[in-house]
C-alpha positions as CSV (number, residue, x, y, z in Angstrom):
1,M,75.2,112.5,120.8
2,A,78.4,112.2,122.8
3,E,80.9,115.1,122.7
4,I,84.6,114.5,122.1
5,A,87.3,117.0,123.2
6,F,90.5,117.1,121.1
7,D,93.7,118.0,122.9
8,S,96.2,117.0,120.2
9,W,96.2,115.9,116.5
10,D,97.3,112.3,117.4
11,Q,95.1,111.8,120.4
12,P,93.6,108.3,120.3
13,L,89.9,108.6,119.5
14,P,87.4,105.9,120.4
15,D,85.8,103.8,117.7
16,G,83.0,105.8,116.1
17,V,81.7,107.9,113.2
18,Y,83.0,111.5,113.1
19,L,81.6,114.4,111.0
20,G,83.9,117.3,110.4
21,L,87.0,115.7,111.8
22,P,90.1,117.6,110.7
23,H,92.3,115.8,108.1
24,V,95.4,115.8,110.3
25,R,93.5,114.2,113.2
26,Y,92.1,111.5,111.0
27,F,95.5,110.5,109.7
28,G,97.1,110.9,113.1
29,Q,95.3,107.8,114.4
30,E,97.1,104.5,114.8
31,T,94.9,102.7,112.2
32,R,95.0,100.8,108.9
33,G,93.2,102.1,105.9
34,S,92.6,101.2,102.3
35,S,95.9,102.9,101.3
36,D,97.7,100.4,103.6
37,W,95.9,97.4,102.1
38,I,96.6,98.6,98.6
39,D,100.3,99.2,99.4
40,I,100.6,95.8,101.1
41,H,99.0,94.1,98.0
42,R,101.3,96.0,95.7
43,L,104.6,96.3,97.7
44,K,104.4,93.4,100.1
45,H,107.3,93.9,102.6
46,G,107.8,97.3,101.1
47,W,104.7,98.6,103.0
48,W,106.8,98.7,106.2
49,W,109.5,100.7,104.6
50,K,107.0,103.3,103.4
51,S,105.1,103.4,106.7
52,R,105.5,105.6,109.8
53,Y,107.2,102.7,111.6
54,N,110.4,103.0,109.6
55,P,112.6,105.3,111.8
56,R,114.8,106.2,108.8
57,K,112.0,106.8,106.4
58,R,112.6,109.4,103.7
59,R,110.0,112.0,104.5
60,P,108.1,113.3,101.5
61,K,107.4,117.0,101.5
62,S,103.9,118.3,101.1
63,T,103.4,118.9,97.4
64,V,101.4,121.4,95.3
65,E,99.5,118.4,93.9
66,Q,98.4,117.2,97.3
67,T,97.0,120.7,98.1
68,Y,95.3,120.8,94.7
69,G,93.6,117.5,95.4
70,S,92.5,118.4,98.9
71,A,91.2,121.8,97.7
72,L,89.3,120.2,94.8
73,H,87.7,117.7,97.2
74,V,86.3,120.5,99.3
75,L,85.3,122.7,96.4
76,V,83.5,119.9,94.4
77,L,82.0,118.0,97.3
78,E,81.4,120.6,99.9
79,G,80.9,123.8,97.9
80,V,82.4,127.2,97.5
81,P,81.7,128.6,101.0
82,E,83.5,125.8,102.7
83,Y,86.3,125.9,100.1
84,E,86.9,129.6,100.8
85,R,86.8,129.0,104.6
86,Q,89.6,126.4,104.4
87,F,91.7,127.8,101.5
88,V,92.9,131.2,100.4
89,I,93.8,132.2,96.9
90,E,97.2,133.7,96.4
91,P,97.6,137.0,94.5
92,A,98.6,136.7,90.9
93,R,101.3,139.1,89.6
94,D,99.5,139.5,86.3
95,D,96.5,141.2,88.1
96,Y,98.7,144.2,89.1
97,P,99.7,146.5,86.3
98,D,103.0,148.5,86.6
99,L,104.0,146.3,89.5
100,L,107.1,147.2,91.6
101,D,108.8,144.0,92.6
102,T,112.5,144.3,93.1
103,E,114.3,146.7,95.5
104,K,115.9,148.4,92.4
105,E,112.4,149.0,90.9
106,M,111.2,150.6,94.2
107,K,114.2,152.9,94.5
108,E,113.9,154.0,90.8
109,A,110.2,154.8,91.3
110,L,110.8,156.8,94.5
111,A,113.8,158.7,92.9
112,K,111.4,160.2,90.4
113,L,109.5,162.0,93.2
114,P,110.4,165.7,93.6
115,G,112.7,166.3,96.5
116,Y,113.1,162.6,97.3
117,D,116.7,161.4,97.7
118,V,117.2,157.7,97.8
119,R,120.7,158.0,99.2
120,T,120.6,160.5,102.1
121,G,119.8,158.7,105.4
122,R,118.5,155.6,103.6
123,S,121.7,153.6,102.9
124,H,120.8,151.0,105.5
125,Y,117.3,150.3,104.1
126,D,116.5,146.7,103.2
127,K,113.7,145.6,100.9
128,A,111.0,145.8,103.6
129,A,112.0,149.4,104.4
130,W,111.8,150.4,100.7
131,A,108.4,148.7,100.5
132,R,107.2,150.9,103.4
133,E,108.5,153.9,101.6
134,V,106.5,153.0,98.5
135,N,103.5,152.5,100.7
136,D,103.9,156.0,102.3
137,Y,105.1,158.0,99.2
138,L,103.5,156.1,96.3
139,P,100.2,154.8,97.7
140,N,98.7,154.4,94.2
141,R,101.6,152.1,93.0
142,W,101.3,148.3,93.3
143,C,104.2,146.9,95.3
144,W,104.5,143.1,95.4
145,F,106.2,143.0,98.8
146,N,103.3,145.0,100.3
147,I,100.7,142.9,98.5
148,M,102.2,139.7,99.9
149,E,102.5,141.2,103.4
150,E,98.8,142.1,103.4
151,F,97.9,138.7,101.9
152,A,99.8,136.9,104.7
153,A,97.8,138.8,107.4
154,I,94.5,137.9,105.7
155,A,95.4,134.3,104.9
156,G,96.1,133.3,108.5
157,E,96.3,129.5,108.9
158,R,94.3,128.7,105.8
159,Q,96.1,126.6,103.1
160,R,97.2,128.6,100.1
161,V,96.0,127.9,96.5
162,S,97.5,129.7,93.5
163,A,95.3,131.8,91.4
164,V,95.9,129.5,88.4
165,D,94.8,126.4,90.4
166,D,91.8,128.3,91.8
167,Y,90.7,129.2,88.3
168,E,91.1,125.6,87.1
169,M,89.3,124.0,90.1
170,R,86.3,126.4,89.9
171,F,85.9,125.5,86.2
172,L,86.0,121.8,87.0
173,R,83.2,122.4,89.5
174,E,81.2,124.6,87.1
175,M,81.6,122.0,84.4
176,A,80.2,119.3,86.7
177,L,77.2,121.3,87.8
178,S,76.4,123.2,84.6
179,E,73.4,121.9,82.6
180,E,75.1,123.3,79.4
181,R,78.3,121.3,80.0
182,N,76.9,118.2,81.8
183,D,73.7,116.8,80.4
184,N,73.6,113.9,82.9
185,E,71.0,115.0,85.4
186,E,71.8,112.1,87.8
187,V,75.5,113.1,88.1
188,R,74.6,116.8,88.6
189,A,72.2,115.8,91.4
190,L,75.0,114.0,93.2
191,L,76.8,117.2,93.7
192,L,73.9,119.4,94.7
193,E,72.9,120.2,98.3
194,T,69.2,120.1,99.2
195,A,67.4,120.9,102.4
196,D,66.3,117.3,102.8
197,H,69.7,115.8,102.0
198,P,72.5,117.8,103.6
199,P,75.9,116.6,102.2
200,L,77.7,113.9,104.1
201,V,81.3,114.6,103.1
202,E,84.6,113.5,104.6
203,V,82.8,111.2,107.0
204,S,85.5,109.6,109.2
205,V,85.0,106.1,110.7
206,F,87.2,104.2,113.1
207,A,86.4,100.6,114.1
208,T,88.3,97.6,115.5
209,I,87.7,94.5,113.5
210,D,89.3,91.1,114.5
211,G,92.0,92.9,116.5
212,I,92.9,95.4,113.8
213,R,92.0,99.1,114.2
214,R,90.8,100.3,110.9
215,R,89.9,103.6,109.3
216,W,87.8,105.0,106.5
217,R,87.1,108.5,105.3
218,F,84.2,108.7,102.9
219,D,84.4,111.6,100.3
220,R,80.6,111.6,100.1
221,M,77.9,109.2,101.3
222,F,74.5,108.8,99.7
223,P,71.8,106.4,100.9
224,A,72.5,103.8,98.2
225,A,76.0,104.7,97.1
226,T,79.5,106.0,98.1
227,M,81.4,108.5,96.0
228,D,85.1,108.9,95.7
229,L,87.0,111.6,93.9
230,K,90.0,110.4,91.9
231,S,92.7,112.1,89.7
232,L,93.5,110.9,86.2
233,G,97.0,111.4,85.0
234,P,97.7,113.0,81.6
235,W,96.7,110.6,78.8
236,S,96.9,110.6,75.0
237,G,96.5,108.2,72.1
238,R,94.3,105.6,73.7
239,P,90.5,105.7,74.4
240,L,89.8,107.4,77.7
241,T,87.7,104.3,78.8
242,L,90.8,102.1,78.3
243,E,93.1,104.6,80.1
244,A,90.9,105.0,83.1
245,G,90.3,101.3,83.3
246,E,94.0,100.6,83.3
247,I,94.6,103.2,86.0
248,L,91.8,101.6,88.1
249,A,93.5,98.2,87.8
250,R,97.1,99.5,88.3
251,R,96.3,101.6,91.3
252,R,94.1,98.8,92.7
253,W,91.1,101.0,93.3
254,S,89.0,97.9,93.6
255,I,90.6,97.2,97.0
256,Q,89.4,100.6,98.3
257,R,86.0,99.9,96.9
258,A,85.7,96.6,98.8
259,D,87.3,98.0,102.0
260,Y,84.8,100.9,102.1
261,D,81.9,98.5,102.0
262,V,83.3,97.0,105.1
263,G,83.7,100.5,106.6
264,R,80.2,101.4,105.8
265,Q,78.9,98.3,107.5
266,A,81.0,99.3,110.5
267,A,79.7,102.8,110.4
268,Y,76.1,101.7,110.5
269,Q,76.8,99.6,113.6
270,L,78.5,102.4,115.3
271,V,75.7,104.9,114.6
272,E,73.2,102.4,115.9
273,A,75.3,102.2,119.1
274,G,75.2,106.0,119.5
275,K,78.8,106.5,118.6
276,L,78.2,109.5,116.2
277,F,80.2,112.6,116.8
278,G,80.4,116.1,115.4
279,G,78.7,117.6,112.4
280,T,75.5,119.6,112.3
281,L,72.2,118.5,113.8
282,E,70.8,118.1,110.2
283,Q,73.7,116.0,109.1
284,R,73.5,113.7,112.2
285,R,69.7,113.2,111.7
286,Y,70.2,112.5,108.0
287,L,72.9,109.9,108.7
288,E,70.8,108.3,111.4
289,A,67.8,108.1,109.0
290,I,70.0,106.5,106.3
291,V,71.2,103.9,108.9
292,A,67.6,103.3,110.0
293,G,66.8,102.4,106.4
294,H,64.4,105.2,105.7
295,Y,65.9,105.8,102.2
296,A,66.7,102.1,101.4
297,E,65.0,100.4,98.4
298,P,63.4,97.1,99.3
299,G,65.9,94.3,99.1
300,R,68.9,96.6,99.0
301,E,69.5,97.0,102.7
302,G,73.2,96.8,103.4
303,R,74.1,97.1,99.7
304,W,75.8,100.2,98.3
305,D,76.9,101.0,94.8
306,W,80.1,102.9,94.2
307,I,80.8,106.1,92.2
308,W,84.3,107.2,91.1
309,L,84.3,110.8,90.0
310,V,87.5,110.7,87.9
311,Y,89.0,114.1,86.9
312,Q,92.0,115.3,85.0
313,K,93.2,118.7,85.9
314,P,93.9,121.1,83.0
315,D,97.5,122.1,82.1
316,S,98.0,125.3,80.1
317,G,101.6,124.5,79.4
318,K,100.9,121.1,77.9
319,G,97.6,122.1,76.4
320,T,95.7,119.5,78.5
321,A,91.9,120.2,78.8
322,P,90.0,119.3,82.0
323,I,88.0,116.1,82.0
324,L,85.4,114.9,84.5
325,M,84.4,111.2,84.1
326,P,81.8,109.7,86.4
327,V,82.2,105.9,86.7
328,W,79.4,103.8,88.4
329,D,80.1,100.3,89.8
330,D,77.0,98.4,91.0
331,W,76.9,96.5,94.2
332,G,78.0,92.9,93.8
333,S,79.8,93.5,90.5
334,P,82.8,91.3,89.4
335,L,85.0,94.3,90.2
336,A,83.7,94.4,93.8
337,H,84.3,90.7,94.2
338,S,87.8,91.1,92.8
339,G,88.6,93.9,95.3
340,A,87.2,91.8,98.2
341,A,89.5,88.9,97.4
342,K,92.6,91.3,97.1
343,L,91.6,93.0,100.4
344,E,91.4,89.6,102.2
345,A,94.8,88.6,100.8
346,S,96.3,91.9,102.0
347,I,94.9,91.5,105.5
348,R,96.2,87.9,105.7
349,Y,99.7,89.1,104.6
350,Y,99.6,91.9,107.2
351,R,98.6,89.5,110.0
352,G,101.4,87.1,109.0
353,Q,104.1,89.6,108.9
354,T,103.1,91.4,112.1
355,A,103.0,88.0,113.8
356,L,106.6,87.4,112.6
357,W,108.2,90.8,113.0
358,G,105.7,93.2,114.6
359,L,105.6,96.8,113.5
360,H,108.9,98.1,114.9
361,Q,111.3,95.8,113.1
362,P,112.1,96.0,109.3
363,W,110.3,93.7,107.0
364,G,112.1,91.9,104.2
365,R,112.6,88.4,102.8
366,V,115.2,86.1,101.3
367,E,114.1,84.2,98.2
368,P,114.9,80.5,97.9
369,L,117.8,79.4,95.8
370,H,117.0,80.0,92.1
371,Y,118.7,78.5,89.1
372,A,119.7,80.5,86.1
373,I,118.4,77.6,83.8
374,G,115.8,75.3,85.3
375,G,114.2,72.1,84.2
376,Q,117.4,70.0,84.4
377,K,117.2,66.4,85.7
378,G,116.7,66.2,89.4
379,R,115.5,69.8,89.9
380,E,112.6,70.1,87.5
381,S,110.5,71.8,90.3
382,A,113.3,74.1,91.5
383,P,112.6,77.9,90.9
384,S,114.5,79.5,88.1
385,L,114.8,82.8,86.4
386,L,112.6,83.9,83.5
387,I,115.3,84.8,81.1
388,P,114.1,86.6,77.8
389,N,114.8,84.7,74.6
390,Y,117.1,87.4,73.2
391,E,119.8,86.4,75.7
392,F,120.3,83.2,73.8
393,D,120.4,84.8,70.3
394,R,124.0,84.3,69.1
395,A,123.5,85.7,65.7
396,D,125.9,88.6,66.5
397,D,128.6,86.5,68.2
398,P,131.6,85.7,66.0
399,E,132.0,82.0,65.4
400,D,135.7,82.0,64.5
401,P,137.8,81.1,67.7
402,A,140.6,83.4,66.4
403,A,138.4,86.4,67.0
404,Y,138.7,85.8,70.8
405,E,142.6,85.5,70.8
406,R,144.6,88.2,72.2
407,A,146.0,90.6,69.6
408,E,149.8,90.9,69.3
409,P,151.2,94.3,70.2
């Protein structure tokens, strides 16, 4: 196994398969991934405006939802120890009775101490100074400022998760693994770690295919299937199967599904070439055994099914209960073929636009001349607008010409 030294998060990495590659280094690479192909299929020229190549791009801020999704990936797919290594749970105010929070509350509590004068020699105190006084003179009283100071020292560089989110995510994991709540033994087995099958999670792959440097990051790999964790927005009124199916189509998950089959083929070739980096010895040997076909069923070599683990996070404010819905898609299904066709179309579009404009000029287009009403003689084939029928409904228009005459003052 070759060793790779990382000097910076965006350092170019050679094509290969990487285990344990940090999230920021994966996305720091100059590559195209399934999210790009989905956006190109959905937005066309708009992909450029959303991309890093737009020098005036509106920068989205990291959101609580993004952290929630990242943390849930780790907790469900990698387990509690790894989750607690990467994330830290913020203190919850409700867990501290008789809590001192404001500067006024601190001063009032201290003023009740015999012989303690909050005015003499302390007029210049700020909130931090009053919190230190509480720590010295009222060590048995909870003070929010001191709690958060201690938490910051313990948290270090780990990402922060609220106590509410932590509670919800742990329940989602428990729900998936519990025999009482999940009677599907096959699904439970997908989330368990065994000595013979160490989890292959967040497997990063970089490969150059026909001149395009591409990337894939597998949530979890199994010998005969690939698993991806997806969020389901709040739904109501319609059957869950219909809601999830519509989201699948609208978000074009089939493109990712097809793209990751390409990525898995590339990963196998890279492992066979000795380009496997990082991870534990057990993980590397397990992946090498998978690539060698030790776990393949006869006739299924190079064929992988797909599993979406679709979840809906609970929301106590809206009364939304957690949902975990496993969805299995067999290799060679109509959905897989549909995704492959869309993927090819996106790649063709990308090649065409980069050939015209490159990546450092804005993308856009001017439509041909359209007619408001088409089909007239001489321009039957000319493009025209699709105007809804209600535009031509004159039932509410006055028919008397006098109605349109200017009224006398």
